[in-house]
N, C-alpha and C positions, 0 to 999 in steps of 0.2 A: 541631465536625465536622472530621475529618481530611481532608487533601487527597485521599487515595485514595478515601474515601467520596464526596466531591464528584465526582470523576472517574468512579467506577463508576456513580453515578447518571446522569451525563451520557451515558455509553455505553449504559446500560440504556434510557434514554428514546429514544435514537436507534435502537437495535437492536430494541427491543420487549420484551425480557426479559433476565434475568440467567442466564448460563450460563458454563461454564468458559472458553470462547473469549473472552467479553467480559472476564472477569477477566484472562486471559493478555494480551489486547491492551492492556488498561489498564496492567498491570504493565510490559509491553514499552514502551509509550509513555512512562511515567514514567522508565524507565531510559534510553531513547534521548534524551529531552529533557534529562535531568540531565547526560548525557555531553556534550551540546552547549552546556550552560550556558543552556538556555532554560526559561522558566517555563511549566508546563503549564496554568496558569490564565489565560494571556494568549495572544492571537493572535500567532503568530510568522510574520511576513510573509516571512522569509527561509528558510522550511522547505519542503523537498521530501521526500516519503517514497516509497520503493519498497516495495511489499508483494509477497510471494511466494506468497500463497494467497488464495483467494476464499471465506473462511470468516468466522466471527463476529469474530475478532480484528481483521480489517480494518475492520469497523464501529466498533469501539472506537477504533482509531487515527484514523479519519476524524472521529468525533464529538468526540474530545478535542482534536485538533490543528487541525481545520477544513480540513485539506487535502482536495482533491476532484479528480476527473477533469476536471470542467468548468473549474476554475481551472488545470489542468495542473500541480498541485502534488502530486497523488497519482498514482503510476505503478504499474501492475499488471504483474508478471511472474509468470505462473502456473506456478511450479515445484513447487507442492504442498507447500511447506514453511512451517511456522509461523516465518516470519522477516520482518523489516522492516529497511530501511536508512534512517536519518534523516540528512538532509544540511542543513547550514547553508550556503546559497548565498553568503552574505556572506563567510564565512571558508574555505569549501570543506572544512570539517571534516565527516567522515562516520563514523557508527557503525552497525554491523550487529548486530542483536539476534536470536539464534536460540534457539528453544525446545529445550532438551535432551530426549533421549528420556525417555519416561515410565517411572517405576519400576514394577516388577511389584507386584501385589497392591493396586492402587488401588481405592477404593470404587466401587461401581456406580452409586450415587445421584448424579445430576448436581449437586445442591445441596452434597453432601459434597465432591465433587471441586472445585467452585468455591471452597468454604471452604478446602480444603487448598491450592489454588493461591494464594489471597489471603494466606494466612498463611505460606507456605513462604519460606525465605530465598532471595533473588534468585539467589545462586550455584547453588542447586539447580534453578532453573528455566531459566536462560539462559546462553548463551555470548555475551559482549559483545566485539566486535572493532572496532578502529579500521580503517577501510577507505578506499580512494580510489575515487571515482566521477567519471567524466567524463560530464557531461550535454551531449549535442550541442545546439547553438544552436536547432535546429528542435524540440527537446523542452522548451525553457524556456517558462515562462508568457509571455503576451503575444500580440500579433497573429501570424497565420501568417507564416512566413518565406518560404514558397514555395507557389504553387498551380499545378496542372497539370490536364489533362483526359485521361481514359483514351480511347485510340483505339478501344476495342471497345465499351464500355457508354456512353461519353459522360459519365460522372459525374466530378465534380470531386474531386481528390485534394489534400490539404493537407499542409504541413509535411514535404515531401521523403519521403513514404511511397510514392511511385510506384516502379515497376520498369521498367527499360528492357529490352525484348526486341526483338532485331533492329532496334535503333535507334528503336523506337517506344515511347511512354509507355503504360503499362498500370497499372491498379490491381492490388493484390495478389489480389483476387478473380478477375480475368480472367487474370492471369499465373500464378497458382499454383492455389489452390482456394478455394472459398467455403464458408461455413457454411450457406448457404441455396441453394435451387433455385427459380428463378422459375417460377411456374405460369401458363401462358397459358390463357385461357378462350375 
């Protein structure tokens, strides 16, 4: 069994099915780890990955590399792009893998698209760029570097994510806007 087959199976099991995004994410991960000199079949403890989309490719990246939000090794920047940046924190080497725009006249069947992505030459799928990423200390894995309390809601804020307004500490929900509205009964 080839490495890509092993990794595709791992991604499929994590995600729940095989789709073009899982194949793209798997190929992206193979390219990113290769560029960093890391083995995709081993846990890479010095790896942090920034993903720029919340789609299937992210599941493949997480499944294969083992990075996660909870370990603070998976960073999500939702730019709506099929792109990921792989960083070796030991060497500070970083590579950004971006999916190239799709060609016209692609098959409509998802299995055919997945097969096409699996077999396409890497240079037809991705732009690979060496990049520099500065990760703030408060975004690194490990214990929280700073804790504070919002003066409005009273909730704890960790890792320097607070906002100072008129000299007072606020969480981003209270200082800017929230994705939720509390319903009082």
